[in-house]
C-alpha positions as CSV (number, residue, x, y, z in Angstrom):
1,M,41.6,92.1,109.1
2,I,44.4,91.2,107.0
3,S,45.7,87.6,106.6
4,D,49.8,87.6,107.1
5,E,49.8,86.3,103.6
6,D,48.2,89.2,102.5
7,Q,50.5,91.4,105.0
8,K,53.6,89.5,102.8
9,K,51.4,90.3,99.7
10,I,51.9,94.1,100.8
11,D,54.7,94.6,102.0
12,Y,56.5,93.0,98.8
13,V,54.8,94.9,96.7
14,E,55.7,98.3,98.6
15,M,58.9,96.9,98.6
16,M,59.0,96.3,94.8
17,H,58.0,100.4,94.3
18,K,60.9,101.4,96.3
19,L,63.1,100.5,93.8
20,N,63.8,101.9,89.7
21,L,63.4,98.4,88.7
22,P,62.4,98.0,84.5
23,D,59.2,97.0,83.6
24,E,59.8,93.6,82.4
25,M,61.5,93.2,86.4
26,R,58.9,94.4,88.3
27,Q,56.4,91.8,86.6
28,N,58.9,88.9,86.7
29,L,58.8,89.8,90.4
30,L,54.9,89.7,90.5
31,S,55.0,86.6,88.9
32,F,57.4,85.3,91.9
33,M,55.1,86.9,94.4
34,N,51.7,85.2,92.5
35,M,53.2,81.6,92.3
36,G,54.3,81.7,96.1
37,F,57.2,82.9,96.4
38,T,56.8,85.7,98.5
39,D,60.4,86.7,100.0
40,F,61.5,89.9,97.9
41,Q,65.1,90.2,98.5
42,N,65.7,86.4,97.3
43,N,63.6,87.1,94.7
44,L,65.5,90.4,93.2
45,K,69.3,88.9,93.9
46,V,67.8,85.6,91.8
47,L,67.1,87.4,89.1
48,N,69.8,89.2,88.9
49,E,72.2,86.4,89.3
50,C,70.1,84.5,86.2
51,N,70.1,88.2,84.1
52,N,66.4,88.4,84.4
53,N,65.8,85.4,82.6
54,M,62.5,84.3,84.2
55,D,63.3,80.5,83.3
56,K,66.3,80.5,84.8
57,A,65.3,82.0,87.4
58,C,62.6,79.5,88.3
59,I,64.9,76.9,87.9
60,K,67.0,78.4,90.2
61,I,64.2,79.7,93.2
62,M,62.9,76.2,93.0
63,G,66.2,74.4,94.0
64,L,65.8,72.3,90.5
65,S,69.6,73.3,88.9
66,G,71.4,70.9,90.9
67,N,74.3,73.7,92.3
């Protein structure tokens, strides 16, 4: 039986593969998933807002930006 957390990761990867994304964006999305951030749509939105800058995106996704 697949755990809920594993199913979230499977769904996340499936959503990622449906989109034609640059390799660096894919790697950053996988990094977020591996850090425990499994909301694909939010992760994609944050990376787009931060121009795929992982440092800025991490600050934003963790709510450390003060904005």
